[in-house]
C-alpha positions as CSV (number, residue, x, y, z in Angstrom):
1,M,16.0,-11.3,-9.8
2,E,16.7,-12.1,-6.2
3,K,13.8,-11.8,-3.8
4,G,13.7,-8.4,-2.0
5,T,15.5,-6.6,-4.8
6,H,14.2,-3.9,-7.2
7,G,14.6,-3.7,-10.9
8,Q,17.3,-5.1,-13.2
9,S,20.1,-3.8,-11.0
10,E,18.9,-6.1,-8.2
11,N,19.5,-3.4,-5.6
12,K,17.8,-3.7,-2.2
13,F,15.5,-0.8,-1.4
14,E,17.9,0.8,1.1
15,E,20.6,0.8,-1.7
16,L,18.4,2.8,-4.1
17,N,18.9,6.5,-4.4
18,L,16.0,8.8,-3.4
19,Q,14.5,8.9,-6.9
20,G,14.7,5.1,-7.2
21,Q,13.0,4.7,-3.8
22,S,10.3,7.1,-4.8
23,R,9.6,5.2,-7.9
24,V,9.3,1.9,-6.0
25,I,7.0,3.5,-3.4
26,N,4.8,4.9,-6.2
27,A,4.6,1.6,-8.0
28,Q,3.7,-0.2,-4.8
29,I,0.9,2.3,-4.1
30,Q,-0.4,1.8,-7.6
31,V,-0.4,-2.0,-7.2
32,L,-2.1,-1.7,-3.8
33,Q,-4.8,0.5,-5.3
34,K,-5.4,-1.8,-8.2
35,S,-5.5,-4.8,-5.8
36,I,-8.1,-3.2,-3.6
37,K,-10.3,-2.3,-6.6
38,A,-10.0,-5.9,-7.9
39,N,-10.9,-7.3,-4.5
40,L,-14.0,-5.0,-4.3
41,R,-15.2,-6.1,-7.7
42,K,-15.3,-9.7,-6.4
43,I,-17.8,-8.8,-3.6
44,N,-21.4,-9.4,-4.6
45,T,-23.4,-7.1,-2.4
46,I,-23.2,-3.4,-1.8
47,E,-23.3,-3.8,1.9
48,N,-20.4,-6.2,1.9
49,R,-18.5,-4.0,-0.5
50,N,-19.0,-1.0,1.7
51,R,-17.9,-2.9,4.7
52,R,-14.7,-4.0,2.9
53,K,-14.0,-0.4,1.7
54,S,-14.3,0.7,5.3
55,I,-11.8,-1.9,6.5
56,C,-9.4,-0.9,3.7
57,V,-9.7,2.8,4.6
58,K,-9.0,2.0,8.3
59,Q,-5.9,0.0,7.3
60,L,-4.6,2.8,5.1
61,E,-5.3,5.4,7.9
62,K,-3.3,3.3,10.3
63,C,-0.5,3.1,7.7
64,L,-0.5,6.9,7.1
65,A,-0.7,7.6,10.8
66,N,2.4,5.4,11.4
67,I,4.3,7.2,8.7
68,M,3.3,10.6,10.1
69,G,4.1,9.5,13.7
70,I,0.6,9.9,14.9
71,D,-0.7,7.7,17.7
72,L,-4.3,6.9,16.7
73,H,-5.0,5.6,20.2
74,R,-4.5,9.2,21.6
75,L,-7.0,10.8,19.3
């Protein structure tokens, strides 16, 4: 599989149909969620874990705001 392609067809994301793109996005979100949970399990103290959770939430909020076209600096 060539880097930047998806699945056995080796299509680039832009070349996938709507259903294919939706599946890729869903899979990436699931991997991100599992990655964050695994990262949080490695943190020893509750204080540090909560700090890391807060950082992750802020990053996700920025991502969602970008998708929705919301300027967080204006809020």
